[in-house]
C-alpha positions, 0 to 999 in steps of 0.5 A: 064500276066507280074509279078514282081519278089523278084529280081526286074526283070518282066516275066511271069511264077513261077520263074525268067529266067533271073536270074535262068540262071545266077544261073546255068551257076554259077553251071556250072563254080563251078562244073568245077571247082571242077573237074578240082581240083579233076583232079589235085589232083588225078594226084598228088597222082598218082605221084610217089614222091612230085612234089608240088613245082613245082605245079605253073610251069605247063610246068616243071611240065608235062615235069617231069611227061613225064620223069617219065612215060618214065622211068615206061615204060621201057626208060632208063634215059641216052636216056631222056639226063640222066646223072651219077653224077661222084661224087656219084660212079654211084649210082645218075643218073640226068635226065634235067627237063626243064631249071633249074630242075633236077630229081635224080634218083636211078641207079641200080633201077632206081627208082626215088628219088626227083625233085631239082632245078639246085642250089639245085642239086648242094648244094647237090651233092657238100654236100653230094659227096664231091671231 
């Protein structure tokens, strides 16, 4: 025997299966979003340097993490098109990330320092290492 549920739908049973199905799919979407957010947060905490400045640029973020993991695994930055900054007397190395981003490394320890836009990188080099 059909009955009318509080939501206005009709059907047989103790609850509205239509509304339950919609609620179930909304819960699944919410859980997927929470898992994705948690994975992003975990990846950000695992980074040796702050990459939050490029969080909105997924390709740059991915490539920066790739370069960091390669250097961490033992590949020298020179093998990744890295170059020493001449003005720094060999203290810093610069590795290009994408078209307009640079990843800075300390030359002796290969410790990552920061990810900079090309413009910020130029200003930093001119400011800290005058000609």
